[in-house]
MMTF fields as JSON, N, C-alpha, C and O atoms, coordinates in Angstrom:
{
  "mmtfVersion": "1.0.0",
  "mmtfProducer": "UNKNOWN",
  "numBonds": 383,
  "numAtoms": 384,
  "numGroups": 96,
  "numChains": 1,
  "numModels": 1,
  "chainsPerModel": [1],
  "groupsPerChain": [96],
  "chainIdList": ["A"],
  "bondAtomList": [4, 2, 8, 6, 12, 10, 16, 14, 20, 18, 24, 22, 28, 26, 32, 30, 36, 34, 40, 38, 44, 42, 48, 46, 52, 50, 56, 54, 60, 58, 64, 62, 68, 66, 72, 70, 76, 74, 80, 78, 84, 82, 88, 86, 92, 90, 96, 94, 100, 98, 104, 102, 108, 106, 112, 110, 116, 114, 120, 118, 124, 122, 128, 126, 132, 130, 136, 134, 140, 138, 144, 142, 148, 146, 152, 150, 156, 154, 160, 158, 164, 162, 168, 166, 172, 170, 176, 174, 180, 178, 184, 182, 188, 186, 192, 190, 196, 194, 200, 198, 204, 202, 208, 206, 212, 210, 216, 214, 220, 218, 224, 222, 228, 226, 232, 230, 236, 234, 240, 238, 244, 242, 248, 246, 252, 250, 256, 254, 260, 258, 264, 262, 268, 266, 272, 270, 276, 274, 280, 278, 284, 282, 288, 286, 292, 290, 296, 294, 300, 298, 304, 302, 308, 306, 312, 310, 316, 314, 320, 318, 324, 322, 328, 326, 332, 330, 336, 334, 340, 338, 344, 342, 348, 346, 352, 350, 356, 354, 360, 358, 364, 362, 368, 366, 372, 370, 376, 374, 380, 378],
  "bondOrderList": [1, 1, 1, 1, 1, 1, 1, 1, 1, 1, 1, 1, 1, 1, 1, 1, 1, 1, 1, 1, 1, 1, 1, 1, 1, 1, 1, 1, 1, 1, 1, 1, 1, 1, 1, 1, 1, 1, 1, 1, 1, 1, 1, 1, 1, 1, 1, 1, 1, 1, 1, 1, 1, 1, 1, 1, 1, 1, 1, 1, 1, 1, 1, 1, 1, 1, 1, 1, 1, 1, 1, 1, 1, 1, 1, 1, 1, 1, 1, 1, 1, 1, 1, 1, 1, 1, 1, 1, 1, 1, 1, 1, 1, 1, 1],
  "groupList": [{"groupName": "UNK", "atomNameList": ["N", "CA", "C", "O"], "elementList": ["N", "C", "C", "O"], "formalChargeList": [0, 0, 0, 0], "bondAtomList": [1, 0, 2, 1, 3, 2], "bondOrderList": [1, 1, 2], "singleLetterCode": "X", "chemCompType": "L-PEPTIDE LINKING"}],
  "groupTypeList": [0, 0, 0, 0, 0, 0, 0, 0, 0, 0, 0, 0, 0, 0, 0, 0, 0, 0, 0, 0, 0, 0, 0, 0, 0, 0, 0, 0, 0, 0, 0, 0, 0, 0, 0, 0, 0, 0, 0, 0, 0, 0, 0, 0, 0, 0, 0, 0, 0, 0, 0, 0, 0, 0, 0, 0, 0, 0, 0, 0, 0, 0, 0, 0, 0, 0, 0, 0, 0, 0, 0, 0, 0, 0, 0, 0, 0, 0, 0, 0, 0, 0, 0, 0, 0, 0, 0, 0, 0, 0, 0, 0, 0, 0, 0, 0],
  "groupIdList": [1, 2, 3, 4, 5, 6, 7, 8, 9, 10, 11, 12, 13, 14, 15, 16, 17, 18, 19, 20, 21, 22, 23, 24, 25, 26, 27, 28, 29, 30, 31, 32, 33, 34, 35, 36, 37, 38, 39, 40, 41, 42, 43, 44, 45, 46, 47, 48, 49, 50, 51, 52, 53, 54, 55, 56, 57, 58, 59, 60, 61, 62, 63, 64, 65, 66, 67, 68, 69, 70, 71, 72, 73, 74, 75, 76, 77, 78, 79, 80, 81, 82, 83, 84, 85, 86, 87, 88, 89, 90, 91, 92, 93, 94, 95, 96],
  "secStructList": [7, 2, 2, 2, 2, 2, 2, 2, 2, 2, 2, 2, 2, 2, 2, 2, 2, 2, 2, 2, 2, 2, 2, 2, 2, 2, 7, 7, 1, 7, 3, 3, 3, 7, 7, 6, 6, 7, 3, 3, 3, 3, 7, 2, 2, 2, 2, 2, 6, 6, 1, 7, 6, 2, 2, 2, 2, 2, 2, 2, 6, 6, 7, 7, 2, 2, 2, 2, 2, 2, 2, 2, 2, 2, 2, 2, 2, 2, 2, 2, 2, 2, 2, 6, 7, 1, 7, 7, 1, 2, 2, 2, 2, 3, 3, 7],
  "xCoordList": [29.179, 27.94, 27.247, 26.027, 28.079, 27.513, 26.901, 25.836, 27.517, 27.083, 25.871, 25.078, 25.723, 24.469, 23.318, 22.319, 23.553, 22.528, 22.188, 20.997, 23.029, 22.707, 21.903, 20.888, 22.249, 21.622, 20.192, 19.28, 20.034, 18.823, 17.797, 16.598, 18.193, 17.534, 17.328, 16.137, 17.995, 17.828, 16.788, 15.879, 16.8, 15.967, 14.574, 13.604, 14.344, 13.161, 12.516, 11.309, 13.362, 12.991, 12.229, 11.126, 13.001, 12.39, 11.244, 10.265, 11.111, 9.901, 8.725, 7.618, 8.871, 7.947, 7.43, 6.231, 8.365, 8.0, 7.178, 6.185, 7.78, 6.937, 5.615, 4.678, 5.547, 4.094, 3.245, 2.071, 3.806, 2.757, 2.444, 1.356, 3.393, 3.193, 2.081, 1.087, 2.374, 1.298, 0.067, -0.925, -0.09, -1.448, -1.97, -3.198, -1.341, -1.757, -2.397, -3.295, -1.851, -2.36, -3.518, -4.331, -3.694, -4.672, -5.743, -6.592, -5.734, -6.669, -8.011, -8.255, -8.996, -10.337, -10.865, -10.49, -11.705, -12.155, -12.988, -13.083, -13.689, -14.531, -14.48, -14.467, -14.456, -14.331, -15.428, -15.609, -16.232, -17.185, -16.913, -16.559, -17.098, -16.943, -18.1, -18.537, -18.789, -19.986, -19.643, -18.689, -20.456, -20.157, -21.654, -22.721, -21.391, -22.861, -23.488, -24.712, -22.791, -23.54, -23.913, -24.386, -23.761, -23.99, -22.744, -21.666, -22.886, -21.824, -21.193, -21.843, -19.762, -18.851, -18.286, -17.54, -18.668, -18.134, -17.025, -17.198, -15.815, -14.516, -14.472, -14.824, -14.098, -13.885, -12.505, -11.884, -11.891, -10.567, -9.785, -8.681, -10.702, -10.231, -9.922, -8.853, -11.041, -10.858, -9.646, -9.0, -9.362, -8.073, -6.911, -5.928, -6.719, -5.497, -4.68, -3.453, -5.509, -5.059, -4.679, -4.003, -5.104, -5.111, -3.724, -3.157, -3.393, -2.105, -1.385, -1.946, -0.23, 0.432, -0.219, -0.699, -0.074, -0.487, -0.087, -0.891, 1.105, 1.867, 1.067, 0.825, 0.683, 0.156, -1.02, -1.37, -1.765, -2.886, -2.636, -2.971, -1.916, -1.765, -0.834, -1.042, 0.315, 1.232, 0.558, 0.976, -0.376, -1.058, -1.801, -1.885, -2.274, -3.312, -2.786, -3.442, -1.645, -1.231, -0.658, 0.044, -0.986, -0.569, -1.179, -0.741, -2.249, -2.769, -4.242, -4.894, -4.713, -6.004, -7.097, -6.927, -8.292, -9.542, -9.848, -9.918, -10.011, -10.314, -9.371, -9.763, -8.013, -7.045, -7.155, -7.014, -7.452, -7.592, -8.81, -8.807, -9.759, -11.014, -10.591, -11.059, -9.812, -9.492, -8.389, -8.444, -7.484, -6.706, -7.118, -6.536, -8.273, -9.029, -9.735, -9.741, -10.343, -10.948, -9.986, -10.186, -9.005, -8.057, -7.53, -7.545, -6.992, -6.467, -7.395, -7.023, -8.525, -9.638, -9.961, -9.718, -10.602, -10.929, -9.86, -10.136, -8.699, -7.658, -7.537, -7.592, -7.392, -7.229, -8.277, -8.046, -9.479, -10.69, -10.818, -11.246, -10.585, -10.445, -9.365, -9.608, -8.182, -7.094, -7.282, -6.948, -7.816, -8.102, -9.42, -9.607, -10.405, -11.57, -12.455, -13.165, -12.524, -13.267, -13.443, -12.541, -14.486, -14.801, -15.75, -15.896, -16.343, -17.217, -16.332, -15.218, -16.932, -16.452, -17.374, -17.045, -18.531, -19.554, -19.905, -19.783, -20.369, -20.67, -21.527, -21.232, -22.504, -23.711, -23.287, -23.89, -22.164, -21.775, -21.055, -21.219, -20.32, -19.872, -20.362, -20.097, -21.199, -21.908, -23.262, -23.992, -23.654, -24.961, -25.65, -25.232, -26.769, -27.777, -28.5, -29.298],
  "yCoordList": [-3.436, -4.174, -4.089, -3.932, -4.2, -4.489, -3.009, -2.973, -1.912, -0.679, -0.236, 0.536, -0.747, -0.694, -1.157, -0.486, -2.353, -3.271, -2.635, -2.535, -2.258, -1.577, -0.284, -0.064, 0.516, 1.646, 1.463, 2.165, 0.407, 0.128, -0.461, -0.319, -1.081, -1.355, -0.204, -0.011, 0.544, 1.934, 2.726, 3.202, 2.939, 3.663, 2.909, 3.662, 1.751, 1.008, 1.099, 1.303, 0.939, 1.132, 2.405, 2.425, 3.541, 5.09, 5.096, 5.635, 4.54, 4.781, 4.082, 4.605, 2.975, 2.217, 3.109, 3.295, 3.578, 4.157, 5.504, 5.901, 6.102, 7.414, 7.173, 7.955, 6.09, 5.853, 5.473, 5.84, 4.699, 4.504, 5.693, 5.829, 6.601, 7.911, 8.744, 9.195, 8.893, 9.551, 8.81, 9.489, 7.486, 6.93, 7.08, 7.151, 7.149, 7.266, 8.736, 8.874, 9.764, 11.155, 11.346, 12.216, 10.553, 10.714, 9.631, 9.595, 8.77, 7.689, 8.132, 9.111, 7.359, 7.999, 7.24, 6.111, 7.968, 7.604, 6.306, 5.612, 6.032, 4.816, 4.263, 5.022, 3.004, 2.23, 1.17, 0.412, 1.19, 0.389, -0.563, -0.147, -2.079, -3.134, -3.661, -4.426, -3.499, -4.239, -5.814, -6.114, -6.68, -8.091, -8.677, -8.064, -10.082, -10.594, -10.825, -10.735, -11.107, -11.216, -9.914, -9.996, -8.749, -7.481, -6.586, -7.06, -5.31, -4.391, -4.425, -4.416, -4.471, -4.369, -2.972, -2.499, -2.383, -1.105, -1.169, -1.631, -0.633, -0.766, 0.504, 1.4, 0.856, 2.231, 2.251, 1.77, 2.882, 2.999, 3.865, 3.619, 5.0, 5.97, 5.284, 5.453, 4.426, 3.664, 2.72, 2.572, 2.137, 1.092, 1.715, 1.082, 3.082, 3.639, 3.741, 3.735, 3.821, 3.999, 2.796, 2.821, 1.472, 0.268, -0.566, -1.429, -0.233, -0.912, -0.011, 0.994, -0.362, 0.367, -0.196, -1.306, 0.865, 0.426, -0.724, -1.495, -0.965, -2.125, -3.436, -4.377, -3.429, -4.819, -5.324, -6.498, -4.305, -4.638, -4.628, -5.474, -3.381, -3.322, -4.08, -4.421, -4.496, -5.481, -6.835, -7.589, -7.141, -8.504, -8.571, -9.611, -7.331, -7.535, -6.775, -6.901, -6.04, -5.303, -6.328, -7.27, -6.1, -6.747, -8.204, -8.98, -8.44, -9.701, -9.515, -8.481, -10.704, -10.651, -10.503, -10.703, -10.113, -9.819, -11.213, -11.196, -12.311, -13.572, -13.816, -14.132, -13.601, -13.722, -12.837, -13.162, -11.501, -10.643, -10.653, -10.141, -11.253, -11.503, -12.467, -12.335, -13.429, -14.544, -13.892, -14.163, -13.156, -12.214, -11.496, -11.547, -10.695, -9.755, -10.708, -10.427, -11.908, -12.544, -13.02, -12.686, -13.722, -14.191, -13.185, -13.381, -11.959, -10.757, -10.255, -10.133, -9.998, -9.311, -10.198, -9.974, -11.41, -12.415, -12.758, -12.827, -12.962, -13.258, -12.153, -12.343, -11.145, -9.913, -9.657, -9.5, -9.576, -9.483, -10.552, -10.217, -11.799, -12.782, -12.612, -12.799, -12.239, -11.931, -10.887, -11.05, -9.788, -8.752, -8.799, -8.043, -9.915, -9.916, -8.915, -8.64, -8.222, -6.994, -6.919, -7.314, -6.465, -6.184, -7.489, -8.499, -7.325, -8.394, -9.565, -9.383, -10.739, -12.077, -13.195, -14.323, -12.597, -13.373, -12.513, -11.292, -13.418, -13.08, -11.767, -10.744, -11.934, -10.89, -9.511, -8.453, -9.644, -8.516, -7.604, -6.397, -7.976, -7.163, -6.989, -6.028, -8.166, -8.063, -7.671, -8.488, -6.422, -5.926, -5.513, -4.715, -6.204, -5.958, -4.786, -4.54],
  "zCoordList": [-28.057, -28.194, -26.871, -26.814, -25.69, -24.426, -24.021, -23.404, -24.339, -24.176, -24.812, -24.271, -26.012, -27.023, -26.225, -25.964, -25.87, -25.342, -23.922, -23.626, -23.145, -21.897, -22.227, -21.565, -23.121, -23.507, -23.898, -23.46, -24.81, -25.099, -24.112, -24.352, -23.07, -21.94, -21.261, -21.018, -20.91, -20.11, -20.833, -20.152, -22.18, -22.805, -22.838, -22.766, -22.921, -22.75, -21.481, -21.349, -20.513, -19.177, -18.815, -18.269, -19.21, -19.032, -19.78, -19.263, -21.071, -21.642, -21.162, -21.285, -20.64, -19.99, -18.682, -18.472, -17.925, -16.684, -17.029, -16.42, -18.098, -18.547, -19.078, -18.913, -19.714, -20.201, -19.082, -19.05, -18.082, -16.909, -16.172, -15.614, -16.144, -15.358, -16.09, -15.52, -17.438, -18.281, -18.134, -17.867, -18.258, -18.172, -16.799, -16.758, -15.632, -14.511, -14.172, -13.342, -14.881, -14.983, -15.773, -15.462, -16.86, -17.831, -17.798, -18.689, -16.827, -16.813, -16.579, -15.873, -17.22, -17.074, -15.674, -15.358, -14.97, -13.566, -13.465, -12.453, -14.887, -14.797, -16.3, -17.269, -16.389, -17.704, -17.668, -16.715, -18.934, -19.07, -20.182, -21.286, -19.874, -20.909, -21.211, -20.352, -22.206, -22.588, -22.964, -23.682, -22.441, -22.558, -22.821, -22.819, -23.052, -23.371, -22.128, -22.032, -21.196, -19.704, -19.024, -17.89, -19.566, -18.973, -19.053, -19.411, -18.724, -18.786, -17.516, -16.47, -17.568, -16.403, -16.325, -17.182, -15.305, -15.072, -13.998, -12.87, -14.49, -13.589, -13.049, -13.815, -11.814, -11.107, -11.043, -10.095, -12.185, -12.227, -11.093, -10.608, -10.79, -9.818, -8.43, -7.845, -7.911, -6.777, -6.754, -5.717, -7.793, -7.83, -7.915, -7.529, -8.429, -8.537, -7.066, -6.961, -6.11, -4.627, -4.044, -3.015, -4.686, -4.04, -4.599, -3.928, -5.65, -6.223, -7.292, -7.727, -7.672, -8.723, -10.22, -10.449, -11.064, -12.531, -13.033, -13.557, -12.945, -13.747, -13.195, -13.95, -11.851, -11.557, -12.164, -12.041, -12.947, -13.751, -15.27, -16.099, -15.456, -16.991, -17.553, -18.717, -16.936, -17.553, -17.754, -18.633, -17.043, -16.975, -18.552, -19.204, -18.967, -19.996, -21.404, -22.438, -21.367, -22.521, -23.524, -23.156, -24.787, -25.925, -26.211, -27.061, -25.369, -25.699, -26.323, -26.175, -27.078, -27.691, -26.634, -25.432, -27.247, -26.453, -25.661, -24.432, -26.332, -25.541, -24.274, -23.151, -24.688, -23.56, -22.527, -21.348, -22.989, -22.065, -21.083, -19.964, -21.619, -20.696, -19.792, -18.661, -19.978, -18.982, -18.152, -16.953, -18.511, -17.798, -16.722, -15.638, -16.98, -16.199, -15.074, -13.876, -15.655, -14.595, -13.622, -12.455, -13.883, -13.106, -12.227, -11.012, -12.796, -12.073, -10.951, -9.784, -11.357, -10.439, -9.483, -8.298, -9.954, -8.769, -7.745, -6.547, -8.196, -7.286, -6.295, -5.08, -6.782, -5.806, -4.991, -3.792, -5.435, -4.533, -3.692, -2.587, -3.829, -2.888, -1.693, -0.501, -2.225, -1.387, -0.415, 0.759, -0.856, -0.156, 0.761, 1.714, 0.281, 0.927, 0.852, 1.819, -0.351, -0.826, -2.291, -3.031, -2.732, -4.006, -4.555, -3.867, -5.83, -6.093, -6.668, -7.159, -6.555, -6.884, -7.592, -7.959, -7.669, -8.384, -9.781, -9.878, -10.846, -12.126, -12.131, -12.749, -11.436, -11.478, -10.621, -10.802, -9.655, -9.111, -10.086, -9.907, -11.043, -12.044, -13.472, -14.194, -13.824, -15.272, -14.856, -14.294, -15.107, -14.911, -16.22, -17.059, -16.221, -17.419, -17.402, -18.306]
}
């Protein structure tokens, strides 16, 4: 039973890492999110060099749209404030 559990963990870990590698190689350079306040344009290409994929993707995977919106706000704003660069006000991201 222990060996099966260890094997399952190992396979899951390899699959997770492989999916991140594939996603990193096939990621679109820019992503647009239409919202009520205006379209948010996320420059994926610029962010790839700033942090690892899992830092952002693990925070929003598998959650519903409303929760994803809150997660993006928390994640992006905290990083932009910590790094003292990037937009931090609504109108900086949400463009009509």
